[in-house]
N, C-alpha and C positions, 0 to 999 in steps of 0.2 A: 105543575109548578106555576106560581104567580108570574105576572108579567115582569115584576121587578127581579124576581129570582132568575127568570130566563135571561134577562138582560145582563145581570151580574155574572152568570155562568158563561155567557157568550163573551163578555169582556175578558174574563179570566182565561178562556180558551185562546183568545186572540193573543194575549200577552204571553201565554205559554208557547205558542207557535213561534212568535217573534224571538223569545228567549232561546228556544231550542235551535233555531236557525243561526242565531248569533253565536251560540256555543260551539256549533259544528264549524263555523267559520274560524273561530279562534283556535279550536283544537287542531284543525287541519294546518293552520299556519305554524303551530308548534310541533307538529309531527306526532300528535297524540289523538285519542278519540275522546268524546265528551266524558265518559266515565272515568278515564284516566285523569282528565283535567280536574274533575270533582274530587277524586281521591287525593291528588297531589295538593290541591288547595287546602283541604281539611287537615291533612297530615302536616303540611307546612306551618299551619297555625297551631296545631296541638297534636303531638304524637298519640296514636290510639292503638288499642288491641284490635286484632283482626275481627273478632266476633262483634265488638262494639261498633267498629266502623261499618261492617256489613249491615247491622241493624240500623244505623243512622242513615245509610244510603238506600235501604230497602232492597238489597240484593242478597243472593246466597253467598256463603263463605267460599264456595267453589268458584263462582264467578269472580268474586273479589280477589281470590288468590291468583287467578290467571292475570288479572289486571296488575296486581302488585308485582307479580313475577316479571311482567313486561316493563314496568316502570323501573324495577331493580336492574334489569338487564341494560337499561339506558343509563344507569348510574344515578337515578333520581331518588330512589328510596332504598332503605335497608331495614333489616330487622335487628332489634337488640333486646336484651333482657329487660323486663319491666321491673323498675326498682321497687314497686309496691308488691310484687309477687315474683319471686325467683323462678317459679315454674312456668311463668307466662312470658310471652314476647310481645313487643309492640312495634308498630311501624313508625319510622321516623324519616324525615326528608334529609337528603344529603345537602351539601353546600350548593351543588348543581341544581338540585331539586328546589331548594329555597329560592335560588335566583330565577328559575323558570317560573315558579309560582308567583313571584313578585311581578312578573310581566303579564299575568292574567288579570284582566279587569274583573272587579267584583260583580259587575253587571254590565249589560250593553250600555255604551256611552249615551245613546239617545234616551234610554229609559232612566238612567241616572239624572239626566237633565230634566226630564218630564217630572220626575218625583221631586227634585230639588226645587222646581218651579211652583210647587204647591204652597199655599199659605200654611202658617203654623197650625191653624185650627184644623184644616183639611188634612194635613200630614199626620197629625196626632190621632184624628178620627180614623183615618185609613189604617194606621198601625194597630189601633185598638181593634178594629173590625177584623183585620187579618189574624190577629192573635186569637180572637174568639173562634174564627173558622178553623184555624190549625188545631186549637184545643179540642173542638168538636170532632174533627177527624181522628184525632188521637183517641178520644173516648170511644169512638166506633171501631178502633183498631185498624183504621184504614191506612194510617201512616205511622211511622215510629215516633215515639215520645222524644221530643227535643229538649234541650237544656234552656227552657224558657221560663219567664217569670211565673207563669200560671202553674207550673209544676215544681216550683222551688220553695223550700221551707223557709226562706228568708223573706218571701213576698208577703206584704200586707196591703191588699187593695183597699183604697178609700179609708185609709186610717187617719187622714188629716181633713180638716175643713177647707183647706186651701183648694179652690177650684182648678188652679193651674198645676199644683203639685200635691195631688190627693193621696198618692200611693207611698208606701215606705219600704225601703230595703233594709232589713235588719243586719245584713252582712256588712254594709258600709255605714249604717245608721244614718240614712239620709232619705229625705222625701224626694219624690219625682213625679212627673206627669206621664200622660199616655204616650207622648213623643219619645220618651226614654224607655218604654217597654222593650225588654230583650227577648229575642227569639232563640238565641244561642249565646249563652253566657258561660265563660270559663270558670266562674265562682259558684255555678249552679250546684245545689245539693237537693236531691229529690225529696219532696214532701210526702207525707203519708197520703194515701188515697182520699181519706176524709178531709184533710186540710186542703189538698188540691181541689176537691169538689167544692168546698166552701169558698175558696178564692174565686173560682170560676163563676160561681153563682152571684157573688158580690159584684165582680167586674161586669158581668152580663146585665145585672139588674140596675145598677146605678149608671145613668147616662151622663 
């Protein structure tokens, strides 16, 4: 690896260690483990099927079932029929689960402060770079596909000449910039492989 690559990897590793330690601390204070925290946070934001949730978290359905059962026994989650498929069931947060999830920070406070302290250009560039890294890992099948702009059929990268807001979202019919790229969007609809590949190529090529 080049020197720059080594330094970037080292920085990401340090951030991961910091995040993991912070998550363990929060989980312990709430009487949960980190996996249970992540499950509750996701389900509180959007009910999900067991299989979809396991894929998103990168764990087996058996492991997920154990964690869901533990959360259900605490009165934080429950299963209910999926309105889109009567044969399937999805996991939803109870009122107690929603209340507990609301107490969980989205990220360590120190990290949120550090990111918030970035200038607009640096923040946009960082989000763009992270989006490309995540998409590359998805292409390599190293991580699950997320509901991100680069895999959405509504995403039009560099559709406008405006350097501040070059991209376009066909779902809301609006232009936006790198700082508004989404890594997990509730309105995401999966693009074809060809369309996603074109979007990735355009975003990666145009600086």
